[in-house]
C-alpha positions in Angstrom: 2.2 6.8 4.6 5.9 5.7 5.5 7.3 8.2 8.5 10.7 8.6 8.3 12.8 11.2 9.6 14.0 13.2 6.6 11.9 16.4 5.2 11.6 14.9 2.0 9.3 11.8 3.6 7.0 14.5 5.8 6.4 16.5 2.5 5.7 13.6 0.2 3.1 12.6 2.7 1.5 16.5 2.8 1.3 16.3 -0.8 -0.5 13.4 -1.5 -3.0 14.1 1.3 -3.4 17.5 -0.2 -3.4 16.0 -4.2 -6.1 13.5 -2.9 -8.2 16.3 -1.6 -8.2 18.4 -4.8 -9.0 15.4 -6.4 -12.1 15.0 -4.6 -13.3 18.6 -5.1 -13.1 18.0 -8.9 -16.2 16.5 -10.9 -16.0 12.7 -10.2 -14.5 10.8 -13.3 -14.4 7.2 -14.7 -11.5 5.2 -14.3 -9.1 4.9 -17.3 -9.9 2.6 -19.9 -7.8 -0.8 -19.6 -7.2 0.3 -15.8 -8.1 -2.7 -13.2 -10.7 -2.1 -10.6 -9.3 0.0 -7.5 -10.3 0.3 -3.8 -12.7 3.5 -2.8 -11.8 5.9 0.3 -14.6 4.0 1.9 -12.9 0.7 1.9 -10.1 1.3 3.5 -10.2 0.9 7.6 -12.0 3.9 9.2 -9.9 6.4 10.5 -11.3 7.9 13.9 -11.2 11.5 13.0 -11.0 11.9 9.3 -12.2 10.7 6.0 -10.2 9.0 3.4 -9.4 11.4 0.4 -8.7 9.3 -2.7 -6.4 10.5 -5.6 -6.9 9.7 -9.4 -6.4 6.0 -10.7 -2.8 6.8 -12.8 -0.9 4.6 -15.1 2.3 3.8 -13.8 4.1 3.7 -10.7 4.0 6.2 -7.9 6.5 8.6 -8.3 8.2 7.7 -4.8 8.9 4.1 -4.4 6.6 2.2 -2.1 8.8 1.5 1.6 9.4 -2.3 1.5 8.9 -2.8 -2.3 11.3 -0.8 -3.9 13.0 -2.8 -6.9 10.3 -5.0 -7.1 7.0 -3.3 -9.0 7.4 -3.2 -12.8 6.5 -0.1 -14.5 4.8 -1.9 -17.3 1.2 -2.7 -16.6 1.1 -0.8 -13.7 -1.8 1.4 -12.2 -1.7 3.4 -8.9 -4.2 5.6 -6.6 -3.0 7.1 -3.7 -5.0 8.0 -0.3 -4.7 10.4 2.3 -6.7 11.9 5.5 -6.2 15.0 7.0 -3.5 13.6 9.7 -0.4 11.1 8.9 -2.2 8.0 7.7 -2.1 7.3 4.1 -2.4 4.3 2.1 -1.6 3.0 -1.7 -2.8 0.8 -3.8 -0.8 -0.3 -6.6 -2.2 -3.2 -9.5 -0.3 -4.7 -12.3 -1.4 -6.5 -15.4 1.0 -9.2 -16.2 1.5 -10.9 -19.3 0.3 -14.0 -17.9 -1.3 -15.8 -14.9 2.2 -17.6 -14.3 3.7 -14.3 -14.5 1.6 -13.0 -11.7 2.1 -15.7 -10.0 6.2 -15.1 -9.5 5.4 -11.1 -9.2 3.1 -11.7 -6.1 5.6 -14.3 -4.8 8.4 -11.8 -5.4 6.3 -9.1 -3.1 5.7 -11.4 -0.4 9.2 -12.4 -0.1 10.1 -8.5 -0.3 7.8 -7.6 2.5 8.4 -10.8 4.5 12.0 -9.7 4.3 11.7 -5.9 4.8 12.2 -5.2 8.8 15.9 -7.0 8.4 17.0 -5.6 5.1 16.0 -1.9 6.8 17.9 -2.7 9.9 21.1 -3.2 8.2 20.8 -0.1 6.6 19.8 1.9 9.6 22.0 1.8 12.5 20.6 2.6 16.0 16.9 1.5 14.6 14.3 -1.2 15.5 12.0 -3.3 13.3 9.6 -5.6 13.7 7.2 -7.7 11.1 4.0 -9.9 11.5 2.6 -12.5 9.4 -1.1 -11.9 9.9 -2.3 -15.0 7.1 -3.9 -15.5 3.8 -6.8 -14.8 2.8 -9.2 -17.1 0.3 -10.0 -14.8 -2.6 -9.8 -15.5 -6.0 -5.9 -16.8 -6.7 -5.4 -16.0 -2.8 -4.1 -13.0 -1.1 -1.2 -12.7 1.8 -1.5 -9.7 4.5 1.5 -8.5 6.6 2.7 -6.1 8.7 6.4 -3.8 9.3 7.2 -1.7 12.3 10.6 0.6 11.9 11.4 3.1 14.5 14.6 5.5 15.0 16.0 6.8 18.3 14.7 10.6 18.9 11.7 10.2 15.8 8.1 8.6 15.4 7.8 5.5 14.7 6.2 3.7 11.6 3.4 1.1 11.0 2.6 -0.4 7.9 0.7 -3.1 6.5 0.4 -4.6 3.1 -2.0 -6.6 1.2 -0.8 -8.8 -1.8 -3.2 -10.5 -4.0 -3.8 -11.8 -7.2 -6.9 -12.7 -9.7 -5.6 -14.2 -13.0 -2.9 -12.4 -14.4 -3.5 -9.2 -12.4 -1.7 -8.3 -8.9 -2.5 -5.7 -6.5 -0.8 -4.8 -3.5 -2.0 -2.4 -1.1 0.1 -0.3 1.7 -1.4 1.4 4.9 0.7 3.2 7.1 0.8 5.8 10.2 2.8 6.5 13.5 2.6 4.0 15.9 3.7 -0.1 16.2 2.3 -3.0 15.3 -0.2 -3.2 18.2 -2.0 0.0 16.9 -2.7 -1.6 13.4 -6.3 -2.1 12.5 -5.4 -5.8 10.8 -8.8 -7.0 10.8 -10.6 -3.9 9.1 -7.2 -4.2 6.7 -8.3 -7.9 5.5 -11.6 -6.9 4.7 -9.7 -3.9 2.9 -7.2 -6.5 1.0 -10.2 -9.1 0.6 -12.1 -6.1 -1.7 -9.0 -5.0 -3.4 -8.5 -8.3 -5.0 -12.1 -8.7 -5.5 -12.4 -5.5 -7.4 -9.8 -6.5 -10.0 -10.4 -6.9 -13.5 -8.1 -9.9 -14.5 
């Protein structure tokens, strides 16, 4: 998850991991009717010291806005699934069933523009901070996918690195966000590109 200096962000990260751990202790349940296909924990880039814990597939958007994607994702037609580890690494997948392929293409484009502008937008509201981003290119899956990286840092705080995979299959759009402490040089770009491809492949358009 996004690593910020405020206590609320740290608590939110811990709660996501705890909730996901509890979900694994309960009997496995089928995906809710009407939900798009979602990733499993084993589809995410492997963590060197912890398994991934997958939360329930839940209708609507996450309670906490997803860093870089605030204000873009619609509540209507949305589903999400949170993932956590025993450490600071976390992820979330959000999928949206749009009214038409054209509406989905418009949403995917808006998400890509939002992530590409995220580092600059964050700097404008964070005095003393540093940020950078990287375009990791497109993927030839269904109607296409795109992978980006964003790095943010505040003095006297741990830096955060985030990867985003945005893709579309017909009228369904999905975005996968992965994050942990560190910088872009430490991001598992190649495995995350595979994760993004799987996320789009699993959609039910």
